[in-house]
N, CA, C and O of each residue as an XYZ file, in Angstrom:
300
protein
N      43.526    -16.190     12.159
C      43.199    -14.802     11.932
C      44.055    -14.228     10.817
O      43.547    -13.584      9.900
N      45.356    -14.464     10.902
C      46.260    -13.922      9.890
C      45.959    -14.525      8.532
O      45.955    -13.816      7.526
N      45.705    -15.839      8.492
C      45.425    -16.471      7.202
C      44.113    -15.953      6.621
O      43.990    -15.841      5.402
N      43.139    -15.639      7.455
C      41.894    -15.056      6.971
C      42.110    -13.671      6.371
O      41.515    -13.335      5.347
N      42.955    -12.874      7.002
C      43.262    -11.539      6.475
C      44.003    -11.657      5.149
O      43.705    -10.931      4.201
N      44.958    -12.560      5.084
C      45.691    -12.761      3.825
C      44.735    -13.238      2.739
O      44.818    -12.778      1.600
N      43.822    -14.161      3.078
C      42.833    -14.635      2.114
C      41.939    -13.505      1.628
O      41.598    -13.447      0.447
N      41.557    -12.606      2.530
C      40.737    -11.461      2.129
C      41.480    -10.574      1.139
O      40.923    -10.164      0.120
N      42.733    -10.281      1.443
C      43.522     -9.407      0.570
C      43.721    -10.055     -0.798
O      43.560     -9.394     -1.824
N      44.070    -11.343     -0.823
C      44.279    -12.031     -2.105
C      42.976    -12.086     -2.888
O      42.975    -11.844     -4.095
N      41.862    -12.401     -2.223
C      40.571    -12.418     -2.905
C      40.179    -11.057     -3.426
O      39.600    -10.941     -4.506
N      40.490    -10.034     -2.672
C      40.185     -8.670     -3.095
C      40.985     -8.291     -4.331
O      40.438     -7.721     -5.275
N      42.258     -8.600     -4.333
C      43.121     -8.264     -5.471
C      42.727     -9.091     -6.694
O      42.713     -8.577     -7.812
N      42.407    -10.372     -6.485
C      42.072    -11.242     -7.611
C      40.749    -10.857     -8.267
O      40.556    -11.101     -9.458
N      39.851    -10.266     -7.513
C      38.532     -9.944     -8.075
C      38.306     -8.441     -8.151
O      37.179     -7.977     -7.981
N      39.333     -7.696     -8.396
C      39.214     -6.230     -8.419
C      38.231     -5.763     -9.496
O      37.647     -4.686     -9.374
N      38.042     -6.568    -10.555
C      37.126     -6.182    -11.639
C      35.676     -6.182    -11.171
O      34.904     -5.329    -11.610
N      35.276     -7.099    -10.301
C      33.878     -7.144     -9.847
C      33.679     -6.462     -8.503
O      32.546     -6.301     -8.049
N      34.743     -6.069     -7.882
C      34.649     -5.390     -6.604
C      35.460     -6.101     -5.549
O      35.568     -7.327     -5.533
N      36.012     -5.323     -4.692
C      36.936     -5.857     -3.701
C      36.227     -6.675     -2.625
O      36.725     -7.732     -2.239
N      35.089     -6.219     -2.137
C      34.440     -6.857     -0.988
C      33.964     -8.285     -1.303
O      34.244     -9.188     -0.514
N      33.252     -8.532     -2.426
C      32.830     -9.924     -2.680
C      34.010    -10.884     -2.840
O      33.971    -12.010     -2.344
N      35.026    -10.450     -3.513
C      36.207    -11.307     -3.684
C      36.936    -11.518     -2.371
O      37.431    -12.610     -2.091
N      36.996    -10.467     -1.570
C      37.650    -10.598     -0.274
C      36.910    -11.541      0.643
O      37.525    -12.344      1.344
N      35.580    -11.446      0.643
C      34.774    -12.335      1.484
C      34.922    -13.785      1.016
O      34.953    -14.701      1.838
N      35.012    -13.995     -0.286
C      35.210    -15.351     -0.809
C      36.619    -15.863     -0.484
O      36.823    -17.070     -0.353
N      37.571    -14.968     -0.357
C      38.949    -15.374     -0.090
C      39.220    -15.743      1.359
O      40.184    -16.454      1.639
N      38.392    -15.277      2.283
C      38.630    -15.559      3.711
C      38.588    -17.057      4.019
O      39.507    -17.552      4.673
N      37.562    -17.809      3.579
C      37.588    -19.246      3.879
C      38.762    -19.963      3.218
O      39.359    -20.862      3.810
N      39.090    -19.563      1.995
C      40.231    -20.184      1.314
C      41.517    -19.908      2.078
O      42.354    -20.799      2.217
N      41.685    -18.706      2.567
C      42.863    -18.372      3.357
C      42.922    -19.159      4.653
O      43.995    -19.588      5.078
N      41.770    -19.348      5.281
C      41.726    -20.139      6.514
C      42.095    -21.594      6.269
O      42.828    -22.192      7.057
N      41.590    -22.166      5.179
C      41.906    -23.558      4.851
C      43.380    -23.712      4.524
O      44.035    -24.631      5.015
N      43.900    -22.823      3.705
C      45.327    -22.900      3.337
C      46.199    -22.690      4.571
O      47.194    -23.394      4.745
N      45.852    -21.750      5.415
C      46.614    -21.524      6.642
C      46.579    -22.727      7.568
O      47.582    -23.063      8.199
N      45.421    -23.378      7.649
C      45.321    -24.583      8.471
C      46.197    -25.702      7.949
O      46.815    -26.427      8.729
N      46.254    -25.849      6.639
C      47.105    -26.891      6.055
C      48.581    -26.566      6.244
O      49.376    -27.452      6.559
N      48.950    -25.318      6.055
C      50.359    -24.937      6.194
C      50.826    -25.089      7.638
O      51.926    -25.581      7.887
N      50.002    -24.672      8.581
C      50.400    -24.759      9.990
C      50.158    -26.148     10.562
O      50.949    -26.624     11.376
N      49.080    -26.805     10.151
C      48.733    -28.092     10.720
C      49.360    -29.283     10.026
O      49.443    -30.360     10.616
N      49.805    -29.120      8.791
C      50.378    -30.231      8.043
C      51.581    -30.872      8.714
O      51.594    -32.088      8.903
N      52.591    -30.096      9.078
C      53.746    -30.701      9.749
C      53.398    -31.374     11.074
O      53.980    -32.401     11.423
N      52.453    -30.799     11.807
C      52.027    -31.411     13.066
C      51.330    -32.740     12.807
O      51.538    -33.705     13.542
N      50.509    -32.792     11.771
C      49.823    -34.032     11.414
C      50.816    -35.110     11.004
O      50.652    -36.272     11.374
N      51.836    -34.745     10.250
C      52.854    -35.709      9.832
C      53.608    -36.250     11.046
O      53.829    -37.457     11.152
N      54.001    -35.368     11.954
C      54.729    -35.810     13.152
C      53.873    -36.741     14.006
O      54.371    -37.739     14.526
N      52.593    -36.421     14.153
C      51.700    -37.277     14.936
C      51.507    -38.625     14.254
O      51.430    -39.652     14.929
N      51.427    -38.637     12.932
C      51.286    -39.891     12.198
C      52.500    -40.785     12.348
O      52.363    -41.996     12.523
N      53.687    -40.203     12.283
C      54.919    -40.978     12.465
C      54.975    -41.548     13.873
O      55.359    -42.703     14.057
N      54.599    -40.753     14.868
C      54.589    -41.228     16.252
C      53.590    -42.373     16.417
O      53.871    -43.339     17.126
N      52.434    -42.273     15.775
C      51.437    -43.339     15.847
C      51.964    -44.626     15.213
O      51.800    -45.706     15.780
N      52.592    -44.520     14.048
C      53.147    -45.709     13.398
C      54.241    -46.351     14.250
O      54.309    -47.577     14.348
N      55.091    -45.538     14.862
C      56.136    -46.084     15.737
C      55.529    -46.809     16.936
O      56.051    -47.836     17.371
N      54.433    -46.280     17.468
C      53.775    -46.925     18.598
C      53.162    -48.252     18.168
O      53.251    -49.239     18.899
N      52.541    -48.290     16.992
C      51.938    -49.529     16.499
C      52.991    -50.607     16.258
O      52.730    -51.790     16.477
N      54.177    -50.205     15.810
C      55.204    -51.165     15.436
C      56.090    -51.579     16.609
O      56.906    -52.490     16.470
N      55.946    -50.939     17.735
C      56.793    -51.262     18.890
C      56.403    -52.616     19.470
O      55.239    -53.014     19.438
N      57.392    -53.306     19.994
C      57.124    -54.565     20.677
C      56.279    -54.283     21.922
O      56.350    -53.188     22.480
N      55.484    -55.256     22.360
C      54.642    -55.037     23.531
C      55.454    -54.583     24.749
O      56.465    -55.187     25.108
N      54.983    -53.515     25.363
C      55.626    -52.995     26.565
C      56.827    -52.097     26.318
O      57.478    -51.671     27.271
N      57.141    -51.796     25.045
C      58.341    -50.990     24.770
C      58.039    -49.595     24.231
O      58.958    -48.790     24.076
N      56.781    -49.290     23.942
C      56.488    -47.956     23.431
C      56.556    -46.930     24.559
O      56.611    -47.296     25.733
N      56.553    -45.670     24.207
C      56.632    -44.638     25.247
C      55.335    -44.544     26.039
O      55.293    -43.877     27.074
N      54.275    -45.201     25.570
C      52.997    -45.167     26.266
C      52.808    -46.378     27.172
O      51.805    -46.456     27.882
N      53.733    -47.315     27.168
C      53.596    -48.519     27.979
C      53.748    -48.182     29.458
O      54.573    -47.355     29.846
N      52.940    -48.836     30.262
C      53.057    -48.666     31.711
C      54.292    -49.416     32.189
O      54.491    -50.575     31.824
N      55.119    -48.775     32.997
C      56.290    -49.494     33.512
C      55.848    -50.615     34.452
O      54.922    -50.449     35.245
N      56.517    -51.743     34.349
C      56.194    -52.880     35.203
C      56.823    -52.658     36.577
O      57.974    -52.232     36.668
N      56.092    -52.938     37.627
C      56.677    -52.757     38.964
C      57.832    -53.729     39.181
O      57.739    -54.907     38.837
N      58.900    -53.229     39.745
C      60.064    -54.048     40.031
C      59.944    -54.618     41.449
O      59.485    -53.933     42.363
N      60.355    -55.864     41.621
C      60.274    -56.430     42.978
C      61.235    -55.691     43.912
O      62.292    -55.216     43.496
N      60.849    -55.611     45.151
C      61.696    -54.954     46.153
C      62.953    -55.772     46.360
O      62.888    -57.001     46.365
N      64.106    -55.120     46.532
C      65.342    -55.877     46.766
C      65.284    -56.623     48.095
O      64.762    -56.114     49.087
N      65.825    -57.830     48.099
C      65.863    -58.661     49.301
C      67.204    -58.475     49.994
O      68.245    -58.514     49.338
N      67.199    -58.279     51.273
C      68.436    -58.114     52.026
C      68.960    -59.426     52.526
O      70.000    -59.466     53.182
């Protein structure tokens, strides 16, 4: 929502010669895309690093591996 409003304002200011509304309407999708990249980019990088670490882990050692049942202690 915020990125769409910022995109509208930037589009409005950039196209003041032809009118504020057409430029503002054109700026809303651009603001949404830029906002998605700014907010989602770091999350995507972190998820990618976690995926690579999981792929490179030895079998049974990643954080997603099911723990192996331990035998009951014998008395």
